[in-house]
C-alpha angles and dihedrals in degrees: 000000000000115000087238090069099036116123090215094058113096113230095201129075116252110263093016091145099035108144093017123119119212131192118200128186121206089028098145094093147349122014094356093053094047091046090056090046092051093049091050092049088057094051106270128139108233136206115199123205132183146118099260112072095191093052090048092052088052088051091049091055090053093045091050091048092051092049093049093045089055092049098254129131112257112253114162128144124196127203131176107224139148117223089214090062112066094194091062091050091050089055090048091054093050095044093046094051090046092051103037107015127235116000121228103178132041120190114193103203106145111125146165133194146153134174119255139132110263092245090056097052110102121221088251092051092049092047092048094055097040088041089059100035102041110010090039090054091049091048089052098050091041091054092049099040098089091052096042093046091054090054092064091217130050143138126227121191123189122201103226126158140226090252085075090066099064146351110332110199114201089010104067091139096049094041092052091049095048092047087055090051091054091054091044089053093056095041095051091043088061097040096045102037091094089058092056094253116135116201121196138155141218118215113197123193120204107346129187103232132138093250096046092045091055097044108030110027108016099168138045093253093054091046091050092052090053094047090053090062093059115088092208088057104239143065118261121252136217091261091058090055098039093052090050087057091049091052093051090052094045128093088255088071096044092120095046123097132147089027128135119204113209112216105184111110089249094304094135092050097048116138122236109278092238090061097052 
């Protein structure tokens, strides 16, 4: 295989984010964790945020290891915060800036989901998922806005999903929340462009992460059914999504705002089986 297409070849220049400070919600596992690791490996200072202190400490160890392996001084801050509770986010903003200095990049990755027919989802269950996915994202960008607007240049990336594009059977709550995120991305991109803040999103399709594997395709048969819907023949992984975030925050995307990158191996565009 050509090195150009090798999964072990790093696309990004060493030190690309040296001197940049990044804040990531939902960074205790999965895509959020690997996004933080990838930023650190390319020189960034990183602030981790989530609800599980032990998981965040594990992420911090991995972030520190990645930074050191790449020859950068370790600079990682950890805060326990819940995106559904604005007061905890306000404290995270203050503590992050005190610990690491001005922040340049915000990644809104906190999520929640479970499979259930729409009629079986309780009002509390619906509110919990939408409260994390959509309201939690709003709480996060709202908490960071005063700081980012003062910077005069910043990048925000929201972790949406392809189930926000269309009907989302068994995930009415998540699909509604992700659809709201896509609109929020575009709206804030327009409103905040004059302040130097770019706002983009990443929309993964089926992704192989610990959380998704436990909640959405818990056995080999279910996983195989999902993989068969992906034209490129596999599920995505956290690296696919994390590197899309890195691209959107890089100089290569400096003229991009209000854009959503679909990372799904063609899953969303698949033809009807009868037409194959």
